[in-house]
mmCIF file of the N, C-alpha and C atoms, coordinates in Angstrom:
data_MODEL
# 
_entry.id   MODEL 
# 
loop_
_atom_site.group_PDB 
_atom_site.id 
_atom_site.type_symbol 
_atom_site.label_atom_id 
_atom_site.label_alt_id 
_atom_site.label_comp_id 
_atom_site.label_asym_id 
_atom_site.label_entity_id 
_atom_site.label_seq_id 
_atom_site.pdbx_PDB_ins_code 
_atom_site.Cartn_x 
_atom_site.Cartn_y 
_atom_site.Cartn_z 
_atom_site.occupancy 
_atom_site.B_iso_or_equiv 
_atom_site.pdbx_formal_charge 
_atom_site.auth_seq_id 
_atom_site.auth_comp_id 
_atom_site.auth_asym_id 
_atom_site.auth_atom_id 
_atom_site.pdbx_PDB_model_num 
ATOM 1   N N  . UNK A 1 1  ? 0.815  -1.196 0.000   1.00 0.00 ? 1  UNK A N  1 
ATOM 2   C CA . UNK A 1 1  ? 0.000  0.000  0.000   1.00 0.00 ? 1  UNK A CA 1 
ATOM 3   C C  . UNK A 1 1  ? 0.863  1.266  0.000   1.00 0.00 ? 1  UNK A C  1 
ATOM 4   N N  . UNK A 1 2  ? 1.937  1.306  0.771   1.00 0.00 ? 2  UNK A N  1 
ATOM 5   C CA . UNK A 1 2  ? 2.793  2.482  0.797   1.00 0.00 ? 2  UNK A CA 1 
ATOM 6   C C  . UNK A 1 2  ? 3.676  2.575  -0.444  1.00 0.00 ? 2  UNK A C  1 
ATOM 7   N N  . UNK A 1 3  ? 3.768  1.522  -1.220  1.00 0.00 ? 3  UNK A N  1 
ATOM 8   C CA . UNK A 1 3  ? 4.578  1.544  -2.429  1.00 0.00 ? 3  UNK A CA 1 
ATOM 9   C C  . UNK A 1 3  ? 4.016  2.443  -3.511  1.00 0.00 ? 3  UNK A C  1 
ATOM 10  N N  . UNK A 1 4  ? 2.746  2.764  -3.439  1.00 0.00 ? 4  UNK A N  1 
ATOM 11  C CA . UNK A 1 4  ? 2.106  3.600  -4.450  1.00 0.00 ? 4  UNK A CA 1 
ATOM 12  C C  . UNK A 1 4  ? 2.274  5.092  -4.181  1.00 0.00 ? 4  UNK A C  1 
ATOM 13  N N  . UNK A 1 5  ? 2.858  5.455  -3.042  1.00 0.00 ? 5  UNK A N  1 
ATOM 14  C CA . UNK A 1 5  ? 3.041  6.870  -2.726  1.00 0.00 ? 5  UNK A CA 1 
ATOM 15  C C  . UNK A 1 5  ? 4.216  7.438  -3.511  1.00 0.00 ? 5  UNK A C  1 
ATOM 16  N N  . UNK A 1 6  ? 3.982  8.552  -4.137  1.00 0.00 ? 6  UNK A N  1 
ATOM 17  C CA . UNK A 1 6  ? 5.050  9.234  -4.873  1.00 0.00 ? 6  UNK A CA 1 
ATOM 18  C C  . UNK A 1 6  ? 5.480  10.467 -4.085  1.00 0.00 ? 6  UNK A C  1 
ATOM 19  N N  . UNK A 1 7  ? 6.465  11.175 -4.602  1.00 0.00 ? 7  UNK A N  1 
ATOM 20  C CA . UNK A 1 7  ? 6.943  12.379 -3.946  1.00 0.00 ? 7  UNK A CA 1 
ATOM 21  C C  . UNK A 1 7  ? 5.867  13.430 -3.787  1.00 0.00 ? 7  UNK A C  1 
ATOM 22  N N  . UNK A 1 8  ? 5.000  13.543 -4.776  1.00 0.00 ? 8  UNK A N  1 
ATOM 23  C CA . UNK A 1 8  ? 3.915  14.523 -4.714  1.00 0.00 ? 8  UNK A CA 1 
ATOM 24  C C  . UNK A 1 8  ? 2.965  14.190 -3.574  1.00 0.00 ? 8  UNK A C  1 
ATOM 25  N N  . UNK A 1 9  ? 2.667  12.911 -3.406  1.00 0.00 ? 9  UNK A N  1 
ATOM 26  C CA . UNK A 1 9  ? 1.781  12.502 -2.320  1.00 0.00 ? 9  UNK A CA 1 
ATOM 27  C C  . UNK A 1 9  ? 2.408  12.808 -0.961  1.00 0.00 ? 9  UNK A C  1 
ATOM 28  N N  . UNK A 1 10 ? 3.679  12.513 -0.821  1.00 0.00 ? 10 UNK A N  1 
ATOM 29  C CA . UNK A 1 10 ? 4.353  12.771 0.453   1.00 0.00 ? 10 UNK A CA 1 
ATOM 30  C C  . UNK A 1 10 ? 4.403  14.256 0.778   1.00 0.00 ? 10 UNK A C  1 
ATOM 31  N N  . UNK A 1 11 ? 4.638  15.081 -0.228  1.00 0.00 ? 11 UNK A N  1 
ATOM 32  C CA . UNK A 1 11 ? 4.648  16.529 -0.014  1.00 0.00 ? 11 UNK A CA 1 
ATOM 33  C C  . UNK A 1 11 ? 3.261  17.006 0.408   1.00 0.00 ? 11 UNK A C  1 
ATOM 34  N N  . UNK A 1 12 ? 2.218  16.481 -0.211  1.00 0.00 ? 12 UNK A N  1 
ATOM 35  C CA . UNK A 1 12 ? 0.852  16.865 0.146   1.00 0.00 ? 12 UNK A CA 1 
ATOM 36  C C  . UNK A 1 12 ? 0.539  16.462 1.587   1.00 0.00 ? 12 UNK A C  1 
ATOM 37  N N  . UNK A 1 13 ? 0.957  15.275 1.991   1.00 0.00 ? 13 UNK A N  1 
ATOM 38  C CA . UNK A 1 13 ? 0.730  14.809 3.362   1.00 0.00 ? 13 UNK A CA 1 
ATOM 39  C C  . UNK A 1 13 ? 1.481  15.694 4.356   1.00 0.00 ? 13 UNK A C  1 
ATOM 40  N N  . UNK A 1 14 ? 2.734  16.019 4.055   1.00 0.00 ? 14 UNK A N  1 
ATOM 41  C CA . UNK A 1 14 ? 3.508  16.886 4.940   1.00 0.00 ? 14 UNK A CA 1 
ATOM 42  C C  . UNK A 1 14 ? 2.885  18.280 5.038   1.00 0.00 ? 14 UNK A C  1 
ATOM 43  N N  . UNK A 1 15 ? 2.369  18.788 3.946   1.00 0.00 ? 15 UNK A N  1 
ATOM 44  C CA . UNK A 1 15 ? 1.726  20.103 3.947   1.00 0.00 ? 15 UNK A CA 1 
ATOM 45  C C  . UNK A 1 15 ? 0.475  20.092 4.829   1.00 0.00 ? 15 UNK A C  1 
ATOM 46  N N  . UNK A 1 16 ? -0.317 19.039 4.741   1.00 0.00 ? 16 UNK A N  1 
ATOM 47  C CA . UNK A 1 16 ? -1.529 18.936 5.554   1.00 0.00 ? 16 UNK A CA 1 
ATOM 48  C C  . UNK A 1 16 ? -1.171 18.838 7.036   1.00 0.00 ? 16 UNK A C  1 
ATOM 49  N N  . UNK A 1 17 ? -0.138 18.060 7.360   1.00 0.00 ? 17 UNK A N  1 
ATOM 50  C CA . UNK A 1 17 ? 0.299  17.951 8.754   1.00 0.00 ? 17 UNK A CA 1 
ATOM 51  C C  . UNK A 1 17 ? 0.790  19.298 9.262   1.00 0.00 ? 17 UNK A C  1 
ATOM 52  N N  . UNK A 1 18 ? 1.525  20.012 8.436   1.00 0.00 ? 18 UNK A N  1 
ATOM 53  C CA . UNK A 1 18 ? 2.006  21.337 8.817   1.00 0.00 ? 18 UNK A CA 1 
ATOM 54  C C  . UNK A 1 18 ? 0.840  22.278 9.080   1.00 0.00 ? 18 UNK A C  1 
ATOM 55  N N  . UNK A 1 19 ? -0.172 22.238 8.243   1.00 0.00 ? 19 UNK A N  1 
ATOM 56  C CA . UNK A 1 19 ? -1.336 23.093 8.448   1.00 0.00 ? 19 UNK A CA 1 
ATOM 57  C C  . UNK A 1 19 ? -2.094 22.730 9.721   1.00 0.00 ? 19 UNK A C  1 
ATOM 58  N N  . UNK A 1 20 ? -2.175 21.438 10.021  1.00 0.00 ? 20 UNK A N  1 
ATOM 59  C CA . UNK A 1 20 ? -2.924 21.006 11.200  1.00 0.00 ? 20 UNK A CA 1 
ATOM 60  C C  . UNK A 1 20 ? -2.203 21.348 12.500  1.00 0.00 ? 20 UNK A C  1 
ATOM 61  N N  . UNK A 1 21 ? -0.914 21.119 12.552  1.00 0.00 ? 21 UNK A N  1 
ATOM 62  C CA . UNK A 1 21 ? -0.197 21.253 13.814  1.00 0.00 ? 21 UNK A CA 1 
ATOM 63  C C  . UNK A 1 21 ? 0.660  22.509 13.908  1.00 0.00 ? 21 UNK A C  1 
ATOM 64  N N  . UNK A 1 22 ? 0.928  23.150 12.796  1.00 0.00 ? 22 UNK A N  1 
ATOM 65  C CA . UNK A 1 22 ? 1.824  24.290 12.834  1.00 0.00 ? 22 UNK A CA 1 
ATOM 66  C C  . UNK A 1 22 ? 1.206  25.580 12.337  1.00 0.00 ? 22 UNK A C  1 
ATOM 67  N N  . UNK A 1 23 ? -0.101 25.668 12.336  1.00 0.00 ? 23 UNK A N  1 
ATOM 68  C CA . UNK A 1 23 ? -0.768 26.852 11.814  1.00 0.00 ? 23 UNK A CA 1 
ATOM 69  C C  . UNK A 1 23 ? -0.345 28.140 12.522  1.00 0.00 ? 23 UNK A C  1 
ATOM 70  N N  . UNK A 1 24 ? -0.187 28.162 13.841  1.00 0.00 ? 24 UNK A N  1 
ATOM 71  C CA . UNK A 1 24 ? 0.242  29.409 14.490  1.00 0.00 ? 24 UNK A CA 1 
ATOM 72  C C  . UNK A 1 24 ? 1.658  29.841 14.103  1.00 0.00 ? 24 UNK A C  1 
ATOM 73  N N  . UNK A 1 25 ? 2.469  28.904 13.683  1.00 0.00 ? 25 UNK A N  1 
ATOM 74  C CA . UNK A 1 25 ? 3.857  29.204 13.350  1.00 0.00 ? 25 UNK A CA 1 
ATOM 75  C C  . UNK A 1 25 ? 4.060  29.535 11.871  1.00 0.00 ? 25 UNK A C  1 
ATOM 76  N N  . UNK A 1 26 ? 3.019  29.446 11.064  1.00 0.00 ? 26 UNK A N  1 
ATOM 77  C CA . UNK A 1 26 ? 3.160  29.690 9.631   1.00 0.00 ? 26 UNK A CA 1 
ATOM 78  C C  . UNK A 1 26 ? 3.631  31.106 9.294   1.00 0.00 ? 26 UNK A C  1 
ATOM 79  N N  . UNK A 1 27 ? 3.136  32.165 9.931   1.00 0.00 ? 27 UNK A N  1 
ATOM 80  C CA . UNK A 1 27 ? 3.645  33.509 9.584   1.00 0.00 ? 27 UNK A CA 1 
ATOM 81  C C  . UNK A 1 27 ? 5.142  33.656 9.844   1.00 0.00 ? 27 UNK A C  1 
ATOM 82  N N  . UNK A 1 28 ? 5.621  33.119 10.955  1.00 0.00 ? 28 UNK A N  1 
ATOM 83  C CA . UNK A 1 28 ? 7.050  33.194 11.253  1.00 0.00 ? 28 UNK A CA 1 
ATOM 84  C C  . UNK A 1 28 ? 7.851  32.369 10.253  1.00 0.00 ? 28 UNK A C  1 
ATOM 85  N N  . UNK A 1 29 ? 7.323  31.227 9.859   1.00 0.00 ? 29 UNK A N  1 
ATOM 86  C CA . UNK A 1 29 ? 7.993  30.385 8.874   1.00 0.00 ? 29 UNK A CA 1 
ATOM 87  C C  . UNK A 1 29 ? 8.068  31.090 7.523   1.00 0.00 ? 29 UNK A C  1 
ATOM 88  N N  . UNK A 1 30 ? 6.983  31.731 7.113   1.00 0.00 ? 30 UNK A N  1 
ATOM 89  C CA . UNK A 1 30 ? 6.966  32.444 5.839   1.00 0.00 ? 30 UNK A CA 1 
ATOM 90  C C  . UNK A 1 30 ? 7.934  33.625 5.869   1.00 0.00 ? 30 UNK A C  1 
ATOM 91  N N  . UNK A 1 31 ? 7.979  34.343 6.984   1.00 0.00 ? 31 UNK A N  1 
ATOM 92  C CA . UNK A 1 31 ? 8.895  35.479 7.119   1.00 0.00 ? 31 UNK A CA 1 
ATOM 93  C C  . UNK A 1 31 ? 10.348 35.001 7.031   1.00 0.00 ? 31 UNK A C  1 
ATOM 94  N N  . UNK A 1 32 ? 10.642 33.912 7.718   1.00 0.00 ? 32 UNK A N  1 
ATOM 95  C CA . UNK A 1 32 ? 11.988 33.356 7.699   1.00 0.00 ? 32 UNK A CA 1 
ATOM 96  C C  . UNK A 1 32 ? 12.376 32.891 6.296   1.00 0.00 ? 32 UNK A C  1 
ATOM 97  N N  . UNK A 1 33 ? 11.453 32.263 5.605   1.00 0.00 ? 33 UNK A N  1 
ATOM 98  C CA . UNK A 1 33 ? 11.714 31.809 4.240   1.00 0.00 ? 33 UNK A CA 1 
ATOM 99  C C  . UNK A 1 33 ? 11.960 32.987 3.315   1.00 0.00 ? 33 UNK A C  1 
ATOM 100 N N  . UNK A 1 34 ? 11.174 34.052 3.472   1.00 0.00 ? 34 UNK A N  1 
ATOM 101 C CA . UNK A 1 34 ? 11.363 35.251 2.657   1.00 0.00 ? 34 UNK A CA 1 
ATOM 102 C C  . UNK A 1 34 ? 12.714 35.903 2.897   1.00 0.00 ? 34 UNK A C  1 
ATOM 103 N N  . UNK A 1 35 ? 13.135 35.978 4.159   1.00 0.00 ? 35 UNK A N  1 
ATOM 104 C CA . UNK A 1 35 ? 14.437 36.554 4.477   1.00 0.00 ? 35 UNK A CA 1 
ATOM 105 C C  . UNK A 1 35 ? 15.560 35.695 3.905   1.00 0.00 ? 35 UNK A C  1 
ATOM 106 N N  . UNK A 1 36 ? 15.405 34.380 3.985   1.00 0.00 ? 36 UNK A N  1 
ATOM 107 C CA . UNK A 1 36 ? 16.419 33.477 3.431   1.00 0.00 ? 36 UNK A CA 1 
ATOM 108 C C  . UNK A 1 36 ? 16.534 33.638 1.923   1.00 0.00 ? 36 UNK A C  1 
ATOM 109 N N  . UNK A 1 37 ? 15.409 33.769 1.244   1.00 0.00 ? 37 UNK A N  1 
ATOM 110 C CA . UNK A 1 37 ? 15.433 33.960 -0.210  1.00 0.00 ? 37 UNK A CA 1 
ATOM 111 C C  . UNK A 1 37 ? 16.070 35.298 -0.564  1.00 0.00 ? 37 UNK A C  1 
ATOM 112 N N  . UNK A 1 38 ? 15.798 36.330 0.234   1.00 0.00 ? 38 UNK A N  1 
ATOM 113 C CA . UNK A 1 38 ? 16.386 37.648 -0.006  1.00 0.00 ? 38 UNK A CA 1 
ATOM 114 C C  . UNK A 1 38 ? 17.907 37.584 0.127   1.00 0.00 ? 38 UNK A C  1 
ATOM 115 N N  . UNK A 1 39 ? 18.387 36.892 1.155   1.00 0.00 ? 39 UNK A N  1 
ATOM 116 C CA . UNK A 1 39 ? 19.833 36.746 1.354   1.00 0.00 ? 39 UNK A CA 1 
ATOM 117 C C  . UNK A 1 39 ? 20.446 35.940 0.217   1.00 0.00 ? 39 UNK A C  1 
ATOM 118 N N  . UNK A 1 40 ? 19.776 34.876 -0.197  1.00 0.00 ? 40 UNK A N  1 
ATOM 119 C CA . UNK A 1 40 ? 20.281 34.041 -1.286  1.00 0.00 ? 40 UNK A CA 1 
ATOM 120 C C  . UNK A 1 40 ? 20.376 34.846 -2.583  1.00 0.00 ? 40 UNK A C  1 
ATOM 121 N N  . UNK A 1 41 ? 19.345 35.621 -2.895  1.00 0.00 ? 41 UNK A N  1 
ATOM 122 C CA . UNK A 1 41 ? 19.388 36.445 -4.112  1.00 0.00 ? 41 UNK A CA 1 
ATOM 123 C C  . UNK A 1 41 ? 20.510 37.469 -4.046  1.00 0.00 ? 41 UNK A C  1 
ATOM 124 N N  . UNK A 1 42 ? 20.712 38.041 -2.867  1.00 0.00 ? 42 UNK A N  1 
ATOM 125 C CA . UNK A 1 42 ? 21.770 39.031 -2.690  1.00 0.00 ? 42 UNK A CA 1 
ATOM 126 C C  . UNK A 1 42 ? 23.141 38.392 -2.910  1.00 0.00 ? 42 UNK A C  1 
ATOM 127 N N  . UNK A 1 43 ? 23.341 37.195 -2.369  1.00 0.00 ? 43 UNK A N  1 
ATOM 128 C CA . UNK A 1 43 ? 24.621 36.509 -2.519  1.00 0.00 ? 43 UNK A CA 1 
ATOM 129 C C  . UNK A 1 43 ? 24.855 36.040 -3.948  1.00 0.00 ? 43 UNK A C  1 
ATOM 130 N N  . UNK A 1 44 ? 23.821 35.555 -4.608  1.00 0.00 ? 44 UNK A N  1 
ATOM 131 C CA . UNK A 1 44 ? 23.959 35.076 -5.986  1.00 0.00 ? 44 UNK A CA 1 
ATOM 132 C C  . UNK A 1 44 ? 24.173 36.247 -6.929  1.00 0.00 ? 44 UNK A C  1 
ATOM 133 N N  . UNK A 1 45 ? 23.451 37.357 -6.695  1.00 0.00 ? 45 UNK A N  1 
ATOM 134 C CA . UNK A 1 45 ? 23.578 38.540 -7.537  1.00 0.00 ? 45 UNK A CA 1 
ATOM 135 C C  . UNK A 1 45 ? 24.957 39.162 -7.419  1.00 0.00 ? 45 UNK A C  1 
ATOM 136 N N  . UNK A 1 46 ? 25.511 39.129 -6.231  1.00 0.00 ? 46 UNK A N  1 
ATOM 137 C CA . UNK A 1 46 ? 26.869 39.592 -5.979  1.00 0.00 ? 46 UNK A CA 1 
ATOM 138 C C  . UNK A 1 46 ? 27.128 41.022 -6.353  1.00 0.00 ? 46 UNK A C  1 
ATOM 139 N N  . UNK A 1 47 ? 27.816 41.264 -7.458  1.00 0.00 ? 47 UNK A N  1 
ATOM 140 C CA . UNK A 1 47 ? 28.307 42.583 -7.839  1.00 0.00 ? 47 UNK A CA 1 
ATOM 141 C C  . UNK A 1 47 ? 27.200 43.565 -8.191  1.00 0.00 ? 47 UNK A C  1 
ATOM 142 N N  . UNK A 1 48 ? 26.049 43.101 -8.604  1.00 0.00 ? 48 UNK A N  1 
ATOM 143 C CA . UNK A 1 48 ? 24.986 43.996 -9.051  1.00 0.00 ? 48 UNK A CA 1 
ATOM 144 C C  . UNK A 1 48 ? 24.452 44.859 -7.910  1.00 0.00 ? 48 UNK A C  1 
ATOM 145 N N  . UNK A 1 49 ? 24.481 44.353 -6.677  1.00 0.00 ? 49 UNK A N  1 
ATOM 146 C CA . UNK A 1 49 ? 23.915 45.094 -5.565  1.00 0.00 ? 49 UNK A CA 1 
ATOM 147 C C  . UNK A 1 49 ? 24.992 45.616 -4.617  1.00 0.00 ? 49 UNK A C  1 
ATOM 148 N N  . UNK A 1 50 ? 26.246 45.574 -5.007  1.00 0.00 ? 50 UNK A N  1 
ATOM 149 C CA . UNK A 1 50 ? 27.326 46.044 -4.155  1.00 0.00 ? 50 UNK A CA 1 
ATOM 150 C C  . UNK A 1 50 ? 27.368 47.561 -4.171  1.00 0.00 ? 50 UNK A C  1 
ATOM 151 N N  . UNK A 1 51 ? 27.394 48.198 -3.003  1.00 0.00 ? 51 UNK A N  1 
ATOM 152 C CA . UNK A 1 51 ? 27.473 49.662 -2.977  1.00 0.00 ? 51 UNK A CA 1 
ATOM 153 C C  . UNK A 1 51 ? 28.769 50.168 -3.599  1.00 0.00 ? 51 UNK A C  1 
ATOM 154 N N  . UNK A 1 52 ? 28.765 51.398 -4.050  1.00 0.00 ? 52 UNK A N  1 
ATOM 155 C CA . UNK A 1 52 ? 29.919 51.987 -4.734  1.00 0.00 ? 52 UNK A CA 1 
ATOM 156 C C  . UNK A 1 52 ? 31.127 52.015 -3.811  1.00 0.00 ? 52 UNK A C  1 
ATOM 157 N N  . UNK A 1 53 ? 30.938 52.309 -2.528  1.00 0.00 ? 53 UNK A N  1 
ATOM 158 C CA . UNK A 1 53 ? 32.056 52.399 -1.598  1.00 0.00 ? 53 UNK A CA 1 
ATOM 159 C C  . UNK A 1 53 ? 32.771 51.058 -1.424  1.00 0.00 ? 53 UNK A C  1 
ATOM 160 N N  . UNK A 1 54 ? 32.042 49.957 -1.557  1.00 0.00 ? 54 UNK A N  1 
ATOM 161 C CA . UNK A 1 54 ? 32.633 48.647 -1.326  1.00 0.00 ? 54 UNK A CA 1 
ATOM 162 C C  . UNK A 1 54 ? 33.330 48.088 -2.563  1.00 0.00 ? 54 UNK A C  1 
ATOM 163 N N  . UNK A 1 55 ? 33.121 48.698 -3.726  1.00 0.00 ? 55 UNK A N  1 
ATOM 164 C CA . UNK A 1 55 ? 33.744 48.202 -4.942  1.00 0.00 ? 55 UNK A CA 1 
ATOM 165 C C  . UNK A 1 55 ? 35.203 48.651 -4.990  1.00 0.00 ? 55 UNK A C  1 
ATOM 166 N N  . UNK A 1 56 ? 36.092 47.763 -5.429  1.00 0.00 ? 56 UNK A N  1 
ATOM 167 C CA . UNK A 1 56 ? 37.501 48.146 -5.532  1.00 0.00 ? 56 UNK A CA 1 
ATOM 168 C C  . UNK A 1 56 ? 37.707 49.167 -6.644  1.00 0.00 ? 56 UNK A C  1 
ATOM 169 N N  . UNK A 1 57 ? 38.658 50.030 -6.452  1.00 0.00 ? 57 UNK A N  1 
ATOM 170 C CA . UNK A 1 57 ? 38.947 51.055 -7.440  1.00 0.00 ? 57 UNK A CA 1 
ATOM 171 C C  . UNK A 1 57 ? 39.892 50.501 -8.486  1.00 0.00 ? 57 UNK A C  1 
ATOM 172 N N  . UNK A 1 58 ? 39.602 50.758 -9.748  1.00 0.00 ? 58 UNK A N  1 
ATOM 173 C CA . UNK A 1 58 ? 40.446 50.281 -10.835 1.00 0.00 ? 58 UNK A CA 1 
ATOM 174 C C  . UNK A 1 58 ? 41.438 51.338 -11.306 1.00 0.00 ? 58 UNK A C  1 
ATOM 175 N N  . UNK A 1 59 ? 41.409 52.487 -10.699 1.00 0.00 ? 59 UNK A N  1 
ATOM 176 C CA . UNK A 1 59 ? 42.327 53.545 -11.111 1.00 0.00 ? 59 UNK A CA 1 
ATOM 177 C C  . UNK A 1 59 ? 43.695 53.337 -10.481 1.00 0.00 ? 59 UNK A C  1 
ATOM 178 N N  . UNK A 1 60 ? 44.721 53.572 -11.261 1.00 0.00 ? 60 UNK A N  1 
ATOM 179 C CA . UNK A 1 60 ? 46.091 53.405 -10.773 1.00 0.00 ? 60 UNK A CA 1 
ATOM 180 C C  . UNK A 1 60 ? 46.698 54.773 -10.583 1.00 0.00 ? 60 UNK A C  1 
ATOM 181 N N  . UNK A 1 61 ? 47.459 54.912 -9.517  1.00 0.00 ? 61 UNK A N  1 
ATOM 182 C CA . UNK A 1 61 ? 48.150 56.171 -9.268  1.00 0.00 ? 61 UNK A CA 1 
ATOM 183 C C  . UNK A 1 61 ? 49.639 55.940 -9.397  1.00 0.00 ? 61 UNK A C  1 
ATOM 184 N N  . UNK A 1 62 ? 50.335 56.943 -9.874  1.00 0.00 ? 62 UNK A N  1 
ATOM 185 C CA . UNK A 1 62 ? 51.792 56.841 -9.989  1.00 0.00 ? 62 UNK A CA 1 
ATOM 186 C C  . UNK A 1 62 ? 52.432 57.126 -8.647  1.00 0.00 ? 62 UNK A C  1 
ATOM 187 N N  . UNK A 1 63 ? 53.307 56.219 -8.233  1.00 0.00 ? 63 UNK A N  1 
ATOM 188 C CA . UNK A 1 63 ? 53.950 56.365 -6.941  1.00 0.00 ? 63 UNK A CA 1 
ATOM 189 C C  . UNK A 1 63 ? 55.312 57.038 -7.073  1.00 0.00 ? 63 UNK A C  1 
ATOM 190 N N  . UNK A 1 64 ? 55.645 57.570 -8.235  1.00 0.00 ? 64 UNK A N  1 
ATOM 191 C CA . UNK A 1 64 ? 56.976 58.159 -8.429  1.00 0.00 ? 64 UNK A CA 1 
ATOM 192 C C  . UNK A 1 64 ? 57.093 59.576 -8.067  1.00 0.00 ? 64 UNK A C  1 
# 
């Protein structure tokens, strides 16, 4: 009987259990997930969101 369960079925079961027992914690979970995604996008984007002050200068000065 359990051999017929696929990944989609297991995800649906886990989602229902989460809704039944973790409903009060869902807003905090969603907020945490959103913050994690924001950090991930920032890290993956890298140079696009780096402030001007933090970027290395490519100008060379003569030391002579």
